[in-house]
N, CA, C and O atoms as a printed pandas DataFrame, in Angstrom:
     atom_number atom_name residue_name chain_id  residue_number  x_coord  y_coord  z_coord
0              1         N          UNK        A               1  -19.893  -18.781   -0.324
1              2        CA          UNK        A               1  -18.841  -19.773    0.170
2              3         C          UNK        A               1  -18.110  -18.974    1.205
3              4         O          UNK        A               1  -17.844  -17.783    1.045
4              5         N          UNK        A               2  -17.763  -19.732    2.374
5              6        CA          UNK        A               2  -17.104  -19.161    3.544
6              7         C          UNK        A               2  -15.685  -19.184    3.387
7              8         O          UNK        A               2  -15.147  -20.181    2.906
8              9         N          UNK        A               3  -15.010  -18.166    3.752
9             10        CA          UNK        A               3  -13.491  -18.168    3.571
10            11         C          UNK        A               3  -12.848  -18.881    4.948
11            12         O          UNK        A               3  -13.370  -18.784    6.059
12            13         N          UNK        A               4  -11.836  -19.482    4.711
13            14        CA          UNK        A               4  -10.954  -19.947    5.633
14            15         C          UNK        A               4   -9.784  -19.272    5.702
15            16         O          UNK        A               4   -9.046  -19.216    4.718
16            17         N          UNK        A               5   -9.465  -18.659    6.912
17            18        CA          UNK        A               5   -8.407  -17.736    7.105
18            19         C          UNK        A               5   -7.499  -18.115    8.331
19            20         O          UNK        A               5   -8.039  -18.362    9.410
20            21         N          UNK        A               6   -6.250  -18.163    8.205
21            22        CA          UNK        A               6   -5.433  -18.327    9.253
22            23         C          UNK        A               6   -4.427  -17.078    9.656
23            24         O          UNK        A               6   -3.622  -16.654    8.827
24            25         N          UNK        A               7   -4.510  -16.612   10.761
25            26        CA          UNK        A               7   -3.430  -15.396   11.008
26            27         C          UNK        A               7   -2.223  -16.026   11.460
27            28         O          UNK        A               7   -2.164  -17.019   12.185
28            29         N          UNK        A               8   -1.122  -15.279   10.908
29            30        CA          UNK        A               8    0.204  -15.838   11.359
30            31         C          UNK        A               8    1.118  -14.731   11.827
31            32         O          UNK        A               8    0.864  -13.571   11.501
32            33         N          UNK        A               9    2.198  -15.031   12.596
33            34        CA          UNK        A               9    3.286  -14.200   13.077
34            35         C          UNK        A               9    4.462  -14.275   11.989
35            36         O          UNK        A               9    4.992  -15.329   11.635
36            37         N          UNK        A              10    4.777  -13.049   11.531
37            38        CA          UNK        A              10    6.052  -13.067   10.543
38            39         C          UNK        A              10    7.305  -12.921   11.436
39            40         O          UNK        A              10    7.595  -11.802   11.859
40            41         N          UNK        A              11    8.045  -13.971   11.735
41            42        CA          UNK        A              11    9.129  -14.089   12.578
42            43         C          UNK        A              11   10.435  -13.313   11.943
43            44         O          UNK        A              11   11.475  -13.143   12.580
44            45         N          UNK        A              12   10.211  -12.843   10.514
45            46        CA          UNK        A              12   11.318  -12.476    9.734
46            47         C          UNK        A              12   11.463  -11.069    9.871
47            48         O          UNK        A              12   12.166  -10.521    9.022
48            49         N          UNK        A              13   10.803  -10.168   11.008
49            50        CA          UNK        A              13   11.082   -9.011   11.121
50            51         C          UNK        A              13   11.201   -8.613   12.789
51            52         O          UNK        A              13   10.713   -9.301   13.685
52            53         N          UNK        A              14   11.850   -7.533   12.958
53            54        CA          UNK        A              14   12.119   -7.101   14.271
54            55         C          UNK        A              14   10.940   -6.068   14.706
55            56         O          UNK        A              14   10.851   -5.647   15.859
56            57         N          UNK        A              15   10.104   -5.728   13.734
57            58        CA          UNK        A              15    9.120   -4.785   13.850
58            59         C          UNK        A              15    7.755   -5.417   14.557
59            60         O          UNK        A              15    6.874   -5.891   13.839
60            61         N          UNK        A              16    7.649   -5.402   15.771
61            62        CA          UNK        A              16    6.523   -6.099   16.454
62            63         C          UNK        A              16    5.202   -5.816   15.800
63            64         O          UNK        A              16    4.434   -6.742   15.539
64            65         N          UNK        A              17    4.906   -4.538   15.522
65            66        CA          UNK        A              17    3.511   -4.208   14.916
66            67         C          UNK        A              17    3.386   -4.937   13.620
67            68         O          UNK        A              17    2.273   -5.412   13.394
68            69         N          UNK        A              18    4.317   -5.114   12.731
69            70        CA          UNK        A              18    4.404   -5.660   11.561
70            71         C          UNK        A              18    4.163   -7.211   11.576
71            72         O          UNK        A              18    3.256   -7.803   10.992
72            73         N          UNK        A              19    5.177   -7.767   12.377
73            74        CA          UNK        A              19    5.120   -9.130   12.493
74            75         C          UNK        A              19    3.921   -9.758   13.122
75            76         O          UNK        A              19    3.647  -10.930   12.865
76            77         N          UNK        A              20    3.252   -9.100   13.867
77            78        CA          UNK        A              20    2.141   -9.620   14.677
78            79         C          UNK        A              20    0.772   -8.817   14.160
79            80         O          UNK        A              20   -0.232   -8.793   14.872
80            81         N          UNK        A              21    0.813   -8.248   13.029
81            82        CA          UNK        A              21   -0.357   -7.466   12.474
82            83         C          UNK        A              21   -1.385   -8.418   12.121
83            84         O          UNK        A              21   -1.095   -9.473   11.557
84            85         N          UNK        A              22   -2.829   -8.036   12.489
85            86        CA          UNK        A              22   -3.876   -8.812   12.114
86            87         C          UNK        A              22   -4.097   -8.808   10.597
87            88         O          UNK        A              22   -5.038   -9.472   10.163
88            89         N          UNK        A              23   -3.311   -8.113    9.743
89            90        CA          UNK        A              23   -3.345   -8.182    8.323
90            91         C          UNK        A              23   -2.444   -9.320    7.786
91            92         O          UNK        A              23   -2.333   -9.457    6.568
92            93         N          UNK        A              24   -1.827  -10.105    8.603
93            94        CA          UNK        A              24   -0.812  -11.189    8.227
94            95         C          UNK        A              24   -1.965  -12.441    8.332
95            96         O          UNK        A              24   -2.384  -12.967    9.363
96            97         N          UNK        A              25   -2.312  -12.723    7.014
97            98        CA          UNK        A              25   -3.363  -13.665    6.803
98            99         C          UNK        A              25   -2.856  -14.749    5.805
99           100         O          UNK        A              25   -2.158  -14.421    4.847
100          101         N          UNK        A              26   -3.199  -15.996    6.027
101          102        CA          UNK        A              26   -3.206  -17.042    4.921
102          103         C          UNK        A              26   -4.645  -17.462    4.598
103          104         O          UNK        A              26   -5.505  -17.582    5.470
104          105         N          UNK        A              27   -4.862  -17.687    3.242
105          106        CA          UNK        A              27   -6.056  -17.945    2.844
106          107         C          UNK        A              27   -6.088  -19.412    2.318
107          108         O          UNK        A              27   -5.100  -19.845    1.725
108          109         N          UNK        A              28   -7.223  -20.217    2.522
109          110        CA          UNK        A              28   -7.260  -21.460    1.790
110          111         C          UNK        A              28   -7.662  -21.378    0.371
111          112         O          UNK        A              28   -8.761  -20.942    0.028
112          113         N          UNK        A              29   -6.698  -21.831   -0.508
113          114        CA          UNK        A              29   -7.110  -21.817   -2.098
114          115         C          UNK        A              29   -7.910  -23.236   -2.153
115          116         O          UNK        A              29   -7.403  -24.297   -1.791
116          117         N          UNK        A              30   -9.051  -23.118   -2.590
117          118        CA          UNK        A              30   -9.901  -24.343   -2.634
118          119         C          UNK        A              30   -9.574  -25.152   -4.010
119          120         O          UNK        A              30   -9.928  -26.327   -4.102
120          121         N          UNK        A              31   -8.941  -24.548   -5.002
121          122        CA          UNK        A              31   -8.624  -25.085   -6.110
122          123         C          UNK        A              31   -7.491  -26.052   -6.019
123          124         O          UNK        A              31   -7.530  -27.135   -6.601
124          125         N          UNK        A              32   -6.420  -25.639   -5.247
125          126        CA          UNK        A              32   -5.232  -26.563   -5.191
126          127         C          UNK        A              32   -5.065  -26.906   -3.664
127          128         O          UNK        A              32   -4.024  -27.466   -3.320
128          129         N          UNK        A              33   -6.046  -26.596   -2.709
129          130        CA          UNK        A              33   -5.866  -27.006   -1.412
130          131         C          UNK        A              33   -4.592  -26.430   -0.706
131          132         O          UNK        A              33   -3.995  -27.083    0.151
132          133         N          UNK        A              34   -4.268  -25.396   -1.034
133          134        CA          UNK        A              34   -2.896  -24.887   -0.354
134          135         C          UNK        A              34   -3.481  -23.552    0.539
135          136         O          UNK        A              34   -4.609  -23.060    0.504
136          137         N          UNK        A              35   -2.373  -23.175    1.299
137          138        CA          UNK        A              35   -2.463  -21.996    2.116
138          139         C          UNK        A              35   -1.691  -20.930    1.524
139          140         O          UNK        A              35   -0.512  -21.183    1.276
140          141         N          UNK        A              36   -2.142  -19.779    1.251
141          142        CA          UNK        A              36   -1.375  -18.610    0.716
142          143         C          UNK        A              36   -1.691  -17.379    1.222
143          144         O          UNK        A              36   -2.852  -17.173    1.574
144          145         N          UNK        A              37   -0.712  -16.370    1.338
145          146        CA          UNK        A              37   -1.045  -15.059    1.666
146          147         C          UNK        A              37    0.205  -14.237    1.715
147          148         O          UNK        A              37    1.300  -14.698    1.390
148          149         N          UNK        A              38   -0.006  -12.843    2.182
149          150        CA          UNK        A              38    1.094  -11.833    2.159
150          151         C          UNK        A              38    1.369  -11.540    3.662
151          152         O          UNK        A              38    0.597  -11.836    4.573
152          153         N          UNK        A              39    2.503  -10.954    3.794
153          154        CA          UNK        A              39    2.959  -10.460    5.021
154          155         C          UNK        A              39    2.987   -8.871    4.856
155          156         O          UNK        A              39    3.231   -8.305    3.791
156          157         N          UNK        A              40    2.700   -8.231    6.070
157          158        CA          UNK        A              40    2.492   -6.776    6.038
158          159         C          UNK        A              40    4.181   -6.173    6.118
159          160         O          UNK        A              40    4.490   -5.074    5.658
160          161         N          UNK        A              41    5.046   -6.997    6.703
161          162        CA          UNK        A              41    6.376   -6.567    6.711
162          163         C          UNK        A              41    6.933   -6.134    5.431
163          164         O          UNK        A              41    7.317   -4.969    5.325
164          165         N          UNK        A              42    7.015   -6.909    4.489
165          166        CA          UNK        A              42    7.509   -6.634    3.208
166          167         C          UNK        A              42    6.779   -6.953    1.863
167          168         O          UNK        A              42    7.263   -6.854    0.735
168          169         N          UNK        A              43    5.438   -7.383    2.224
169          170        CA          UNK        A              43    4.624   -7.588    1.011
170          171         C          UNK        A              43    4.898   -9.011    0.375
171          172         O          UNK        A              43    4.228   -9.388   -0.586
172          173         N          UNK        A              44    5.893   -9.793    0.926
173          174        CA          UNK        A              44    6.232  -11.137    0.183
174          175         C          UNK        A              44    4.902  -12.041    0.219
175          176         O          UNK        A              44    4.126  -12.044    1.174
176          177         N          UNK        A              45    4.749  -12.787   -0.915
177          178        CA          UNK        A              45    3.698  -13.602   -0.864
178          179         C          UNK        A              45    4.266  -15.103   -0.424
179          180         O          UNK        A              45    5.372  -15.512   -0.775
180          181         N          UNK        A              46    3.387  -15.816    0.354
181          182        CA          UNK        A              46    3.800  -17.053    0.966
182          183         C          UNK        A              46    2.910  -18.048    0.477
183          184         O          UNK        A              46    1.740  -17.751    0.234
184          185         N          UNK        A              47    3.358  -19.236    0.302
185          186        CA          UNK        A              47    2.639  -20.581    0.085
186          187         C          UNK        A              47    3.213  -21.515    1.153
187          188         O          UNK        A              47    4.417  -21.765    1.226
188          189         N          UNK        A              48    2.386  -21.965    1.892
189          190        CA          UNK        A              48    2.686  -22.939    3.083
190          191         C          UNK        A              48    3.245  -24.379    2.441
191          192         O          UNK        A              48    2.556  -25.039    1.663
192          193         N          UNK        A              49    4.344  -24.707    2.792
193          194        CA          UNK        A              49    4.876  -25.981    2.225
194          195         C          UNK        A              49    5.105  -27.022    3.275
195          196         O          UNK        A              49    5.251  -28.203    2.958
196          197         N          UNK        A              50    5.146  -26.553    4.707
197          198        CA          UNK        A              50    5.397  -27.435    5.730
198          199         C          UNK        A              50    4.779  -26.900    7.103
199          200         O          UNK        A              50    4.859  -25.702    7.373
200          201         N          UNK        A              51    4.280  -27.632    7.798
201          202        CA          UNK        A              51    3.695  -27.307    9.039
202          203         C          UNK        A              51    4.362  -28.043   10.195
203          204         O          UNK        A              51    4.206  -29.264   10.178
204          205         N          UNK        A              52    5.042  -27.554   11.148
205          206        CA          UNK        A              52    5.662  -28.366   12.121
206          207         C          UNK        A              52    5.151  -27.994   13.656
207          208         O          UNK        A              52    4.799  -26.862   13.988
208          209         N          UNK        A              53    5.171  -28.956   14.385
209          210        CA          UNK        A              53    4.833  -28.832   15.757
210          211         C          UNK        A              53    5.987  -28.319   16.658
211          212         O          UNK        A              53    7.052  -28.935   16.707
212          213         N          UNK        A              54    5.778  -27.246   17.333
213          214        CA          UNK        A              54    6.706  -26.712   18.338
214          215         C          UNK        A              54    6.834  -27.364   19.549
215          216         O          UNK        A              54    7.607  -26.932   20.404
């Protein structure tokens, strides 16, 4: 099965290398159809609850 990955910027840090890290990834959970992942900055686990257009 293929993984669906979205890279994201963590705007909660002033450390550019951590906020823009290629290791900031969200994965599609096929069981509950959610996007989840961790940030490099502080290791917090995120579940996407809203997507807004800029």
